[in-house]
PDB file of N, CA, C and O in Angstrom, chain B, residues numbered from 101:
ATOM      1  N   MET B 101     -17.454-140.881 -24.569  1.00  0.00           N
ATOM      2  CA  MET B 101     -19.003-140.530 -24.434  1.00  0.00           C
ATOM      3  C   MET B 101     -19.348-140.166 -25.241  1.00  0.00           C
ATOM      4  O   MET B 101     -18.933-139.234 -25.930  1.00  0.00           O
ATOM      5  N   LYS B 102     -20.566-141.099 -25.403  1.00  0.00           N
ATOM      6  CA  LYS B 102     -22.317-141.355 -26.031  1.00  0.00           C
ATOM      7  C   LYS B 102     -23.111-140.191 -25.584  1.00  0.00           C
ATOM      8  O   LYS B 102     -23.648-139.793 -24.550  1.00  0.00           O
ATOM      9  N   GLU B 103     -22.894-139.681 -27.263  1.00  0.00           N
ATOM     10  CA  GLU B 103     -23.712-138.386 -27.649  1.00  0.00           C
ATOM     11  C   GLU B 103     -25.652-138.850 -27.274  1.00  0.00           C
ATOM     12  O   GLU B 103     -26.442-139.711 -27.661  1.00  0.00           O
ATOM     13  N   LYS B 104     -25.666-138.084 -26.651  1.00  0.00           N
ATOM     14  CA  LYS B 104     -27.669-137.696 -25.917  1.00  0.00           C
ATOM     15  C   LYS B 104     -27.997-137.768 -27.233  1.00  0.00           C
ATOM     16  O   LYS B 104     -27.405-137.320 -28.215  1.00  0.00           O
ATOM     17  N   GLU B 105     -29.500-138.679 -27.097  1.00  0.00           N
ATOM     18  CA  GLU B 105     -30.602-138.908 -27.907  1.00  0.00           C
ATOM     19  C   GLU B 105     -31.236-137.557 -28.308  1.00  0.00           C
ATOM     20  O   GLU B 105     -31.553-136.862 -27.342  1.00  0.00           O
ATOM     21  N   LYS B 106     -31.455-137.109 -29.366  1.00  0.00           N
ATOM     22  CA  LYS B 106     -32.565-136.227 -29.200  1.00  0.00           C
ATOM     23  C   LYS B 106     -33.859-136.051 -29.128  1.00  0.00           C
ATOM     24  O   LYS B 106     -34.706-136.747 -29.688  1.00  0.00           O
ATOM     25  N   GLU B 107     -34.165-134.522 -27.996  1.00  0.00           N
ATOM     26  CA  GLU B 107     -35.564-134.489 -27.274  1.00  0.00           C
ATOM     27  C   GLU B 107     -36.545-134.680 -28.905  1.00  0.00           C
ATOM     28  O   GLU B 107     -36.228-134.189 -29.988  1.00  0.00           O
ATOM     29  N   PRO B 108     -37.261-135.186 -28.728  1.00  0.00           N
ATOM     30  CA  PRO B 108     -38.243-134.685 -29.236  1.00  0.00           C
ATOM     31  C   PRO B 108     -39.256-133.423 -29.193  1.00  0.00           C
ATOM     32  O   PRO B 108     -39.590-132.822 -28.172  1.00  0.00           O
ATOM     33  N   GLU B 109     -39.494-133.268 -29.946  1.00  0.00           N
ATOM     34  CA  GLU B 109     -40.310-131.451 -30.311  1.00  0.00           C
ATOM     35  C   GLU B 109     -41.447-131.087 -29.104  1.00  0.00           C
ATOM     36  O   GLU B 109     -42.601-131.362 -29.431  1.00  0.00           O
ATOM     37  N   ILE B 110     -41.333-130.705 -28.217  1.00  0.00           N
ATOM     38  CA  ILE B 110     -42.275-130.210 -27.516  1.00  0.00           C
ATOM     39  C   ILE B 110     -42.956-129.270 -27.784  1.00  0.00           C
ATOM     40  O   ILE B 110     -42.260-128.255 -27.768  1.00  0.00           O
ATOM     41  N   ARG B 111     -44.793-128.907 -28.221  1.00  0.00           N
ATOM     42  CA  ARG B 111     -44.989-127.994 -27.520  1.00  0.00           C
ATOM     43  C   ARG B 111     -45.252-126.824 -26.861  1.00  0.00           C
ATOM     44  O   ARG B 111     -45.574-127.043 -25.694  1.00  0.00           O
ATOM     45  N   PHE B 112     -45.240-125.690 -27.153  1.00  0.00           N
ATOM     46  CA  PHE B 112     -45.121-124.570 -26.183  1.00  0.00           C
ATOM     47  C   PHE B 112     -45.384-124.497 -24.808  1.00  0.00           C
ATOM     48  O   PHE B 112     -44.749-124.173 -23.804  1.00  0.00           O
ATOM     49  N   GLU B 113     -47.078-125.095 -25.195  1.00  0.00           N
ATOM     50  CA  GLU B 113     -48.193-125.226 -23.952  1.00  0.00           C
ATOM     51  C   GLU B 113     -47.618-126.434 -23.077  1.00  0.00           C
ATOM     52  O   GLU B 113     -47.870-126.145 -21.907  1.00  0.00           O
ATOM     53  N   LYS B 114     -47.146-127.307 -23.119  1.00  0.00           N
ATOM     54  CA  LYS B 114     -46.546-128.526 -22.732  1.00  0.00           C
ATOM     55  C   LYS B 114     -45.555-127.550 -22.237  1.00  0.00           C
ATOM     56  O   LYS B 114     -45.807-126.657 -21.428  1.00  0.00           O
ATOM     57  N   ALA B 115     -44.536-127.762 -22.722  1.00  0.00           N
ATOM     58  CA  ALA B 115     -42.981-126.924 -22.143  1.00  0.00           C
ATOM     59  C   ALA B 115     -43.409-126.363 -21.454  1.00  0.00           C
ATOM     60  O   ALA B 115     -43.169-126.832 -20.341  1.00  0.00           O
ATOM     61  N   LEU B 116     -44.495-124.765 -21.379  1.00  0.00           N
ATOM     62  CA  LEU B 116     -44.492-124.015 -20.666  1.00  0.00           C
ATOM     63  C   LEU B 116     -45.112-124.859 -18.681  1.00  0.00           C
ATOM     64  O   LEU B 116     -44.978-124.728 -17.464  1.00  0.00           O
ATOM     65  N   GLU B 117     -45.856-125.762 -19.888  1.00  0.00           N
ATOM     66  CA  GLU B 117     -46.933-126.301 -18.457  1.00  0.00           C
ATOM     67  C   GLU B 117     -45.713-127.315 -17.615  1.00  0.00           C
ATOM     68  O   GLU B 117     -45.864-127.954 -16.574  1.00  0.00           O
ATOM     69  N   GLU B 118     -45.005-127.243 -18.121  1.00  0.00           N
ATOM     70  CA  GLU B 118     -44.222-128.714 -17.348  1.00  0.00           C
ATOM     71  C   GLU B 118     -42.856-127.838 -17.022  1.00  0.00           C
ATOM     72  O   GLU B 118     -41.801-128.369 -16.673  1.00  0.00           O
ATOM     73  N   LEU B 119     -43.099-125.965 -17.243  1.00  0.00           N
ATOM     74  CA  LEU B 119     -41.800-125.613 -16.405  1.00  0.00           C
ATOM     75  C   LEU B 119     -42.697-124.453 -15.208  1.00  0.00           C
ATOM     76  O   LEU B 119     -42.092-123.751 -14.398  1.00  0.00           O
ATOM     77  N   LYS B 120     -44.066-124.483 -15.341  1.00  0.00           N
ATOM     78  CA  LYS B 120     -44.538-124.443 -14.202  1.00  0.00           C
ATOM     79  C   LYS B 120     -44.564-124.883 -12.811  1.00  0.00           C
ATOM     80  O   LYS B 120     -44.660-124.342 -11.710  1.00  0.00           O
ATOM     81  N   GLY B 121     -44.406-126.435 -13.412  1.00  0.00           N
ATOM     82  CA  GLY B 121     -44.434-127.576 -12.520  1.00  0.00           C
ATOM     83  C   GLY B 121     -43.276-127.612 -12.018  1.00  0.00           C
ATOM     84  O   GLY B 121     -43.085-128.594 -11.300  1.00  0.00           O
ATOM     85  N   ILE B 122     -42.243-126.754 -12.151  1.00  0.00           N
ATOM     86  CA  ILE B 122     -41.023-127.514 -12.217  1.00  0.00           C
ATOM     87  C   ILE B 122     -40.512-126.622 -11.087  1.00  0.00           C
ATOM     88  O   ILE B 122     -40.050-126.734  -9.951  1.00  0.00           O
ATOM     89  N   VAL B 123     -40.850-125.619 -12.031  1.00  0.00           N
ATOM     90  CA  VAL B 123     -41.279-124.033 -10.316  1.00  0.00           C
ATOM     91  C   VAL B 123     -41.567-124.498  -9.319  1.00  0.00           C
ATOM     92  O   VAL B 123     -40.817-124.986  -8.474  1.00  0.00           O
ATOM     93  N   GLU B 124     -42.818-124.387  -9.306  1.00  0.00           N
ATOM     94  CA  GLU B 124     -43.644-125.054  -8.107  1.00  0.00           C
ATOM     95  C   GLU B 124     -43.235-125.727  -7.765  1.00  0.00           C
ATOM     96  O   GLU B 124     -43.539-125.823  -6.576  1.00  0.00           O
ATOM     97  N   LYS B 125     -42.134-126.946  -8.276  1.00  0.00           N
ATOM     98  CA  LYS B 125     -41.814-128.033  -6.980  1.00  0.00           C
ATOM     99  C   LYS B 125     -39.973-127.405  -6.795  1.00  0.00           C
ATOM    100  O   LYS B 125     -39.283-127.867  -5.886  1.00  0.00           O
ATOM    101  N   LEU B 126     -39.701-126.901  -7.262  1.00  0.00           N
ATOM    102  CA  LEU B 126     -38.173-125.770  -6.618  1.00  0.00           C
ATOM    103  C   LEU B 126     -38.384-125.713  -5.339  1.00  0.00           C
ATOM    104  O   LEU B 126     -38.033-126.243  -4.285  1.00  0.00           O
ATOM    105  N   GLU B 127     -39.702-124.159  -6.142  1.00  0.00           N
ATOM    106  CA  GLU B 127     -39.980-123.358  -5.312  1.00  0.00           C
ATOM    107  C   GLU B 127     -40.615-124.127  -3.011  1.00  0.00           C
ATOM    108  O   GLU B 127     -40.272-123.545  -1.982  1.00  0.00           O
ATOM    109  N   GLY B 128     -41.353-125.221  -3.067  1.00  0.00           N
ATOM    110  CA  GLY B 128     -41.180-125.970  -2.495  1.00  0.00           C
ATOM    111  C   GLY B 128     -40.683-126.556  -1.632  1.00  0.00           C
ATOM    112  O   GLY B 128     -41.167-126.935  -0.565  1.00  0.00           O
ATOM    113  N   GLY B 129     -38.866-126.753  -2.376  1.00  0.00           N
ATOM    114  CA  GLY B 129     -38.057-126.388  -1.178  1.00  0.00           C
ATOM    115  C   GLY B 129     -37.379-128.042  -0.783  1.00  0.00           C
ATOM    116  O   GLY B 129     -36.211-128.263  -0.463  1.00  0.00           O
ATOM    117  N   ASP B 130     -38.634-129.195  -0.936  1.00  0.00           N
ATOM    118  CA  ASP B 130     -38.544-130.284  -0.257  1.00  0.00           C
ATOM    119  C   ASP B 130     -37.802-131.063  -1.264  1.00  0.00           C
ATOM    120  O   ASP B 130     -37.906-132.276  -1.078  1.00  0.00           O
ATOM    121  N   LEU B 131     -36.781-130.574  -2.701  1.00  0.00           N
ATOM    122  CA  LEU B 131     -36.799-131.709  -2.763  1.00  0.00           C
ATOM    123  C   LEU B 131     -35.104-132.375  -2.621  1.00  0.00           C
ATOM    124  O   LEU B 131     -34.769-131.815  -1.577  1.00  0.00           O
ATOM    125  N   GLU B 132     -34.082-133.077  -2.978  1.00  0.00           N
ATOM    126  CA  GLU B 132     -32.571-133.374  -3.024  1.00  0.00           C
ATOM    127  C   GLU B 132     -31.966-132.819  -3.627  1.00  0.00           C
ATOM    128  O   GLU B 132     -32.330-132.751  -4.801  1.00  0.00           O
ATOM    129  N   LEU B 133     -30.653-132.064  -3.228  1.00  0.00           N
ATOM    130  CA  LEU B 133     -29.416-131.321  -3.862  1.00  0.00           C
ATOM    131  C   LEU B 133     -29.561-131.879  -5.416  1.00  0.00           C
ATOM    132  O   LEU B 133     -29.740-130.928  -6.177  1.00  0.00           O
ATOM    133  N   GLU B 134     -29.530-133.313  -6.185  1.00  0.00           N
ATOM    134  CA  GLU B 134     -29.013-133.612  -7.112  1.00  0.00           C
ATOM    135  C   GLU B 134     -30.206-133.676  -8.050  1.00  0.00           C
ATOM    136  O   GLU B 134     -30.269-133.667  -9.279  1.00  0.00           O
ATOM    137  N   GLU B 135     -31.292-133.756  -6.941  1.00  0.00           N
ATOM    138  CA  GLU B 135     -33.365-133.775  -8.345  1.00  0.00           C
ATOM    139  C   GLU B 135     -33.352-132.220  -7.954  1.00  0.00           C
ATOM    140  O   GLU B 135     -34.234-131.596  -8.543  1.00  0.00           O
ATOM    141  N   SER B 136     -32.741-131.631  -7.297  1.00  0.00           N
ATOM    142  CA  SER B 136     -33.461-130.217  -7.719  1.00  0.00           C
ATOM    143  C   SER B 136     -32.229-129.684  -9.148  1.00  0.00           C
ATOM    144  O   SER B 136     -32.484-128.998 -10.138  1.00  0.00           O
ATOM    145  N   LEU B 137     -30.856-130.344  -8.714  1.00  0.00           N
ATOM    146  CA  LEU B 137     -30.008-129.532 -10.060  1.00  0.00           C
ATOM    147  C   LEU B 137     -30.528-130.229 -11.547  1.00  0.00           C
ATOM    148  O   LEU B 137     -30.427-129.547 -12.566  1.00  0.00           O
ATOM    149  N   LYS B 138     -31.110-131.676 -11.621  1.00  0.00           N
ATOM    150  CA  LYS B 138     -32.243-132.530 -13.218  1.00  0.00           C
ATOM    151  C   LYS B 138     -32.942-131.335 -12.554  1.00  0.00           C
ATOM    152  O   LYS B 138     -32.362-130.330 -12.966  1.00  0.00           O
ATOM    153  N   MET B 139     -33.921-130.997 -11.718  1.00  0.00           N
ATOM    154  CA  MET B 139     -35.377-130.204 -12.473  1.00  0.00           C
ATOM    155  C   MET B 139     -34.519-129.047 -12.808  1.00  0.00           C
ATOM    156  O   MET B 139     -34.711-128.819 -14.002  1.00  0.00           O
ATOM    157  N   PHE B 140     -33.741-128.283 -12.366  1.00  0.00           N
ATOM    158  CA  PHE B 140     -33.356-126.707 -12.897  1.00  0.00           C
ATOM    159  C   PHE B 140     -32.984-127.039 -14.136  1.00  0.00           C
ATOM    160  O   PHE B 140     -33.679-126.558 -15.031  1.00  0.00           O
ATOM    161  N   GLU B 141     -31.772-127.964 -14.560  1.00  0.00           N
ATOM    162  CA  GLU B 141     -31.250-128.100 -16.040  1.00  0.00           C
ATOM    163  C   GLU B 141     -32.500-128.448 -17.217  1.00  0.00           C
ATOM    164  O   GLU B 141     -32.433-128.132 -18.405  1.00  0.00           O
ATOM    165  N   ARG B 142     -33.726-129.230 -16.509  1.00  0.00           N
ATOM    166  CA  ARG B 142     -34.475-129.361 -17.686  1.00  0.00           C
ATOM    167  C   ARG B 142     -35.547-128.124 -17.592  1.00  0.00           C
ATOM    168  O   ARG B 142     -36.301-127.826 -18.519  1.00  0.00           O
ATOM    169  N   GLY B 143     -35.496-127.447 -16.320  1.00  0.00           N
ATOM    170  CA  GLY B 143     -36.337-126.099 -16.382  1.00  0.00           C
ATOM    171  C   GLY B 143     -35.503-124.675 -17.470  1.00  0.00           C
ATOM    172  O   GLY B 143     -36.119-123.717 -17.936  1.00  0.00           O
ATOM    173  N   VAL B 144     -33.908-124.968 -17.644  1.00  0.00           N
ATOM    174  CA  VAL B 144     -33.521-124.223 -18.535  1.00  0.00           C
ATOM    175  C   VAL B 144     -33.557-124.636 -20.174  1.00  0.00           C
ATOM    176  O   VAL B 144     -33.616-123.915 -21.170  1.00  0.00           O
ATOM    177  N   ARG B 145     -33.505-125.893 -20.048  1.00  0.00           N
ATOM    178  CA  ARG B 145     -34.032-126.444 -21.416  1.00  0.00           C
ATOM    179  C   ARG B 145     -35.209-126.087 -21.905  1.00  0.00           C
ATOM    180  O   ARG B 145     -35.359-125.437 -22.939  1.00  0.00           O
ATOM    181  N   LEU B 146     -36.294-126.590 -21.016  1.00  0.00           N
ATOM    182  CA  LEU B 146     -37.632-126.289 -21.134  1.00  0.00           C
ATOM    183  C   LEU B 146     -37.907-124.500 -21.688  1.00  0.00           C
ATOM    184  O   LEU B 146     -38.789-124.213 -22.498  1.00  0.00           O
ATOM    185  N   MET B 147     -36.964-123.461 -21.059  1.00  0.00           N
ATOM    186  CA  MET B 147     -37.253-122.219 -21.291  1.00  0.00           C
ATOM    187  C   MET B 147     -36.283-121.598 -23.035  1.00  0.00           C
ATOM    188  O   MET B 147     -36.117-120.549 -23.659  1.00  0.00           O
ATOM    189  N   ALA B 148     -35.978-122.749 -23.114  1.00  0.00           N
ATOM    190  CA  ALA B 148     -34.970-122.138 -23.986  1.00  0.00           C
ATOM    191  C   ALA B 148     -35.797-122.604 -25.262  1.00  0.00           C
ATOM    192  O   ALA B 148     -35.572-122.092 -26.359  1.00  0.00           O
ATOM    193  N   VAL B 149     -36.611-123.436 -25.114  1.00  0.00           N
ATOM    194  CA  VAL B 149     -37.820-124.229 -26.277  1.00  0.00           C
ATOM    195  C   VAL B 149     -38.767-122.643 -26.428  1.00  0.00           C
ATOM    196  O   VAL B 149     -39.044-121.738 -27.215  1.00  0.00           O
ATOM    197  N   CYS B 150     -38.986-123.149 -24.995  1.00  0.00           N
ATOM    198  CA  CYS B 150     -40.485-121.584 -25.032  1.00  0.00           C
ATOM    199  C   CYS B 150     -39.820-120.298 -25.713  1.00  0.00           C
ATOM    200  O   CYS B 150     -40.192-119.994 -26.847  1.00  0.00           O
ATOM    201  N   GLN B 151     -39.069-119.708 -25.207  1.00  0.00           N
ATOM    202  CA  GLN B 151     -38.066-118.892 -26.076  1.00  0.00           C
ATOM    203  C   GLN B 151     -37.780-118.634 -27.653  1.00  0.00           C
ATOM    204  O   GLN B 151     -38.050-117.760 -28.476  1.00  0.00           O
ATOM    205  N   LYS B 152     -37.138-119.780 -27.625  1.00  0.00           N
ATOM    206  CA  LYS B 152     -37.079-120.307 -29.494  1.00  0.00           C
ATOM    207  C   LYS B 152     -38.767-120.359 -29.984  1.00  0.00           C
ATOM    208  O   LYS B 152     -38.973-119.387 -30.710  1.00  0.00           O
ATOM    209  N   LYS B 153     -39.484-120.839 -29.879  1.00  0.00           N
ATOM    210  CA  LYS B 153     -40.785-120.855 -30.106  1.00  0.00           C
ATOM    211  C   LYS B 153     -41.645-119.132 -30.545  1.00  0.00           C
ATOM    212  O   LYS B 153     -42.118-118.485 -31.479  1.00  0.00           O
ATOM    213  N   LEU B 154     -41.420-119.107 -29.341  1.00  0.00           N
ATOM    214  CA  LEU B 154     -41.574-117.294 -29.008  1.00  0.00           C
ATOM    215  C   LEU B 154     -41.305-116.473 -30.464  1.00  0.00           C
ATOM    216  O   LEU B 154     -42.135-116.215 -31.337  1.00  0.00           O
ATOM    217  N   GLU B 155     -40.256-116.239 -30.437  1.00  0.00           N
ATOM    218  CA  GLU B 155     -39.289-116.007 -31.960  1.00  0.00           C
ATOM    219  C   GLU B 155     -39.757-116.630 -32.559  1.00  0.00           C
ATOM    220  O   GLU B 155     -40.550-115.887 -33.138  1.00  0.00           O
ATOM    221  N   ASP B 156     -39.917-117.707 -32.973  1.00  0.00           N
ATOM    222  CA  ASP B 156     -40.946-117.730 -34.212  1.00  0.00           C
ATOM    223  C   ASP B 156     -42.021-117.244 -34.567  1.00  0.00           C
ATOM    224  O   ASP B 156     -42.256-116.696 -35.645  1.00  0.00           O
ATOM    225  N   ALA B 157     -42.682-117.403 -33.751  1.00  0.00           N
ATOM    226  CA  ALA B 157     -44.407-116.888 -33.450  1.00  0.00           C
ATOM    227  C   ALA B 157     -43.741-115.597 -34.064  1.00  0.00           C
ATOM    228  O   ALA B 157     -44.155-115.253 -35.171  1.00  0.00           O
ATOM    229  N   GLU B 158     -43.033-115.060 -33.633  1.00  0.00           N
ATOM    230  CA  GLU B 158     -42.904-113.071 -33.698  1.00  0.00           C
ATOM    231  C   GLU B 158     -42.065-113.236 -35.465  1.00  0.00           C
ATOM    232  O   GLU B 158     -42.028-112.268 -36.225  1.00  0.00           O
ATOM    233  N   ARG B 159     -41.839-113.756 -35.608  1.00  0.00           N
ATOM    234  CA  ARG B 159     -41.468-113.821 -37.217  1.00  0.00           C
ATOM    235  C   ARG B 159     -42.876-114.384 -38.271  1.00  0.00           C
ATOM    236  O   ARG B 159     -43.370-113.670 -39.143  1.00  0.00           O
ATOM    237  N   ARG B 160     -43.170-115.270 -38.068  1.00  0.00           N
ATOM    238  CA  ARG B 160     -44.551-115.470 -38.707  1.00  0.00           C
ATOM    239  C   ARG B 160     -44.612-114.597 -38.245  1.00  0.00           C
ATOM    240  O   ARG B 160     -43.595-113.913 -38.365  1.00  0.00           O
ATOM    241  N   VAL B 161     -45.934-113.885 -37.292  1.00  0.00           N
ATOM    242  CA  VAL B 161     -46.481-112.655 -36.918  1.00  0.00           C
ATOM    243  C   VAL B 161     -45.916-111.287 -37.919  1.00  0.00           C
ATOM    244  O   VAL B 161     -46.810-110.753 -38.576  1.00  0.00           O
ATOM    245  N   GLU B 162     -44.646-110.761 -38.053  1.00  0.00           N
ATOM    246  CA  GLU B 162     -44.295-109.701 -39.558  1.00  0.00           C
ATOM    247  C   GLU B 162     -44.344-110.109 -40.122  1.00  0.00           C
ATOM    248  O   GLU B 162     -44.731-109.320 -40.984  1.00  0.00           O
ATOM    249  N   ILE B 163     -44.214-111.365 -40.724  1.00  0.00           N
ATOM    250  CA  ILE B 163     -44.472-111.469 -42.420  1.00  0.00           C
ATOM    251  C   ILE B 163     -45.436-111.298 -42.796  1.00  0.00           C
ATOM    252  O   ILE B 163     -45.648-110.486 -43.697  1.00  0.00           O
ATOM    253  N   VAL B 164     -46.589-112.193 -42.086  1.00  0.00           N
ATOM    254  CA  VAL B 164     -47.978-112.340 -42.418  1.00  0.00           C
ATOM    255  C   VAL B 164     -48.432-110.436 -42.245  1.00  0.00           C
ATOM    256  O   VAL B 164     -49.313-109.828 -42.853  1.00  0.00           O
ATOM    257  N   SER B 165     -47.366-109.858 -41.108  1.00  0.00           N
ATOM    258  CA  SER B 165     -48.397-108.554 -41.104  1.00  0.00           C
ATOM    259  C   SER B 165     -47.971-107.429 -42.406  1.00  0.00           C
ATOM    260  O   SER B 165     -48.584-106.513 -42.955  1.00  0.00           O
ATOM    261  N   LYS B 166     -46.428-108.096 -42.589  1.00  0.00           N
ATOM    262  CA  LYS B 166     -45.717-107.179 -43.480  1.00  0.00           C
ATOM    263  C   LYS B 166     -46.740-107.378 -45.154  1.00  0.00           C
ATOM    264  O   LYS B 166     -47.376-106.470 -45.689  1.00  0.00           O
ATOM    265  N   GLY B 167     -46.641-108.505 -45.551  1.00  0.00           N
ATOM    266  CA  GLY B 167     -47.787-109.318 -46.387  1.00  0.00           C
ATOM    267  C   GLY B 167     -49.030-108.078 -45.943  1.00  0.00           C
ATOM    268  O   GLY B 167     -49.580-107.738 -46.990  1.00  0.00           O
ATOM    269  N   MET B 168     -49.285-107.752 -45.424  1.00  0.00           N
ATOM    270  CA  MET B 168     -51.347-107.095 -45.643  1.00  0.00           C
ATOM    271  C   MET B 168     -50.875-105.768 -45.340  1.00  0.00           C
ATOM    272  O   MET B 168     -51.656-104.825 -45.468  1.00  0.00           O
ATOM    273  N   LYS B 169     -50.089-105.643 -45.084  1.00  0.00           N
ATOM    274  CA  LYS B 169     -49.454-104.063 -44.903  1.00  0.00           C
ATOM    275  C   LYS B 169     -48.186-103.455 -44.629  1.00  0.00           C
ATOM    276  O   LYS B 169     -47.612-102.772 -43.781  1.00  0.00           O
ATOM    277  N   GLY B 170     -47.964-104.174 -46.048  1.00  0.00           N
ATOM    278  CA  GLY B 170     -46.688-103.728 -46.877  1.00  0.00           C
ATOM    279  C   GLY B 170     -46.021-103.480 -45.193  1.00  0.00           C
ATOM    280  O   GLY B 170     -46.289-104.544 -44.636  1.00  0.00           O
ATOM    281  N   GLY B 171     -45.542-102.884 -44.521  1.00  0.00           N
ATOM    282  CA  GLY B 171     -44.650-102.780 -43.423  1.00  0.00           C
ATOM    283  C   GLY B 171     -45.211-103.447 -41.894  1.00  0.00           C
ATOM    284  O   GLY B 171     -46.167-103.939 -41.294  1.00  0.00           O
ATOM    285  N   VAL B 172     -44.219-103.154 -41.841  1.00  0.00           N
ATOM    286  CA  VAL B 172     -44.254-103.901 -40.270  1.00  0.00           C
ATOM    287  C   VAL B 172     -44.817-102.736 -39.412  1.00  0.00           C
ATOM    288  O   VAL B 172     -45.330-101.864 -40.113  1.00  0.00           O
ATOM    289  N   LYS B 173     -44.860-102.458 -37.895  1.00  0.00           N
ATOM    290  CA  LYS B 173     -45.141-101.740 -36.859  1.00  0.00           C
ATOM    291  C   LYS B 173     -45.067-102.316 -35.478  1.00  0.00           C
ATOM    292  O   LYS B 173     -45.891-103.200 -35.242  1.00  0.00           O
ATOM    293  N   PRO B 174     -44.281-102.003 -34.572  1.00  0.00           N
ATOM    294  CA  PRO B 174     -43.717-102.981 -33.520  1.00  0.00           C
ATOM    295  C   PRO B 174     -45.205-102.939 -32.489  1.00  0.00           C
ATOM    296  O   PRO B 174     -46.227-102.369 -32.871  1.00  0.00           O
ATOM    297  N   PHE B 175     -45.098-103.601 -31.235  1.00  0.00           N
ATOM    298  CA  PHE B 175     -46.391-104.081 -31.243  1.00  0.00           C
ATOM    299  C   PHE B 175     -46.954-103.105 -30.655  1.00  0.00           C
ATOM    300  O   PHE B 175     -48.166-102.919 -30.763  1.00  0.00           O
ATOM    301  N   GLU B 176     -46.176-102.338 -29.949  1.00  0.00           N
ATOM    302  CA  GLU B 176     -46.255-101.311 -28.335  1.00  0.00           C
ATOM    303  C   GLU B 176     -47.018 -99.968 -29.315  1.00  0.00           C
ATOM    304  O   GLU B 176     -47.987 -99.305 -28.946  1.00  0.00           O
ATOM    305  N   GLU B 177     -46.277 -99.816 -30.615  1.00  0.00           N
ATOM    306  CA  GLU B 177     -47.129 -98.020 -31.246  1.00  0.00           C
ATOM    307  C   GLU B 177     -48.250 -98.482 -31.700  1.00  0.00           C
ATOM    308  O   GLU B 177     -48.789 -97.470 -32.148  1.00  0.00           O
ATOM    309  N   GLU B 178     -48.957 -99.361 -31.879  1.00  0.00           N
ATOM    310  CA  GLU B 178     -50.225 -99.776 -32.299  1.00  0.00           C
ATOM    311  C   GLU B 178     -50.795 -99.915 -31.290  1.00  0.00           C
ATOM    312  O   GLU B 178     -51.996 -99.648 -31.338  1.00  0.00           O
ATOM    313  N   ALA B 179     -50.303-100.318 -30.134  1.00  0.00           N
ATOM    314  CA  ALA B 179     -51.390-100.421 -28.794  1.00  0.00           C
ATOM    315  C   ALA B 179     -51.853 -99.252 -28.739  1.00  0.00           C
ATOM    316  O   ALA B 179     -53.051 -99.140 -28.999  1.00  0.00           O
ATOM    317  N   GLY B 180     -51.193 -98.201 -28.442  1.00  0.00           N
ATOM    318  CA  GLY B 180     -52.153 -96.988 -27.939  1.00  0.00           C
ATOM    319  C   GLY B 180     -52.437 -95.959 -29.191  1.00  0.00           C
ATOM    320  O   GLY B 180     -52.168 -94.771 -29.014  1.00  0.00           O
ATOM    321  N   GLU B 181     -53.104 -96.495 -30.755  1.00  0.00           N
ATOM    322  CA  GLU B 181     -53.613 -96.404 -31.837  1.00  0.00           C
ATOM    323  C   GLU B 181     -55.204 -96.731 -31.975  1.00  0.00           C
ATOM    324  O   GLU B 181     -55.691 -96.535 -33.089  1.00  0.00           O
ATOM    325  N   GLU B 182     -55.878 -97.113 -31.155  1.00  0.00           N
ATOM    326  CA  GLU B 182     -56.788 -98.271 -31.307  1.00  0.00           C
ATOM    327  C   GLU B 182     -58.167 -96.693 -31.446  1.00  0.00           C
ATOM    328  O   GLU B 182     -58.375 -96.069 -30.406  1.00  0.00           O
ATOM    329  N   GLY B 183     -58.705 -96.391 -32.362  1.00  0.00           N
ATOM    330  CA  GLY B 183     -59.848 -95.794 -32.630  1.00  0.00           C
ATOM    331  C   GLY B 183     -59.076 -94.484 -33.859  1.00  0.00           C
ATOM    332  O   GLY B 183     -59.582 -93.733 -34.693  1.00  0.00           O
ATOM    333  N   GLU B 184     -57.574 -94.754 -33.379  1.00  0.00           N
ATOM    334  CA  GLU B 184     -57.007 -93.880 -34.432  1.00  0.00           C
ATOM    335  C   GLU B 184     -57.144 -94.006 -36.016  1.00  0.00           C
ATOM    336  O   GLU B 184     -57.082 -95.134 -36.506  1.00  0.00           O
ATOM    337  N   GLU B 185     -57.315 -92.977 -36.774  1.00  0.00           N
ATOM    338  CA  GLU B 185     -57.100 -93.316 -38.134  1.00  0.00           C
ATOM    339  C   GLU B 185     -55.945 -93.501 -38.500  1.00  0.00           C
ATOM    340  O   GLU B 185     -55.037 -92.933 -37.894  1.00  0.00           O
ATOM    341  N   LYS B 186     -55.605 -94.557 -39.865  1.00  0.00           N
ATOM    342  CA  LYS B 186     -53.815 -95.522 -39.053  1.00  0.00           C
ATOM    343  C   LYS B 186     -53.494 -94.788 -41.051  1.00  0.00           C
ATOM    344  O   LYS B 186     -52.400 -94.938 -41.595  1.00  0.00           O
TER     345      LYS B 186
END
């Protein structure tokens, strides 16, 4: 079996836009089964790309925050502390 070529890297925004289009088409219900399966598989790959990019971005934010504050607080904790002294 021939190995599949690796897909070129896709930007988060582009992947999300394509994923939204796939969801709309699948929800429409007008596709044949085989085409629906192909689109679903593509959607799963795009979801994985988006998830990885979000995790990478979160790590970068944590690294920058740690360097600036000397520690990292989860975003949820900081959301309710607006206006309070830290």
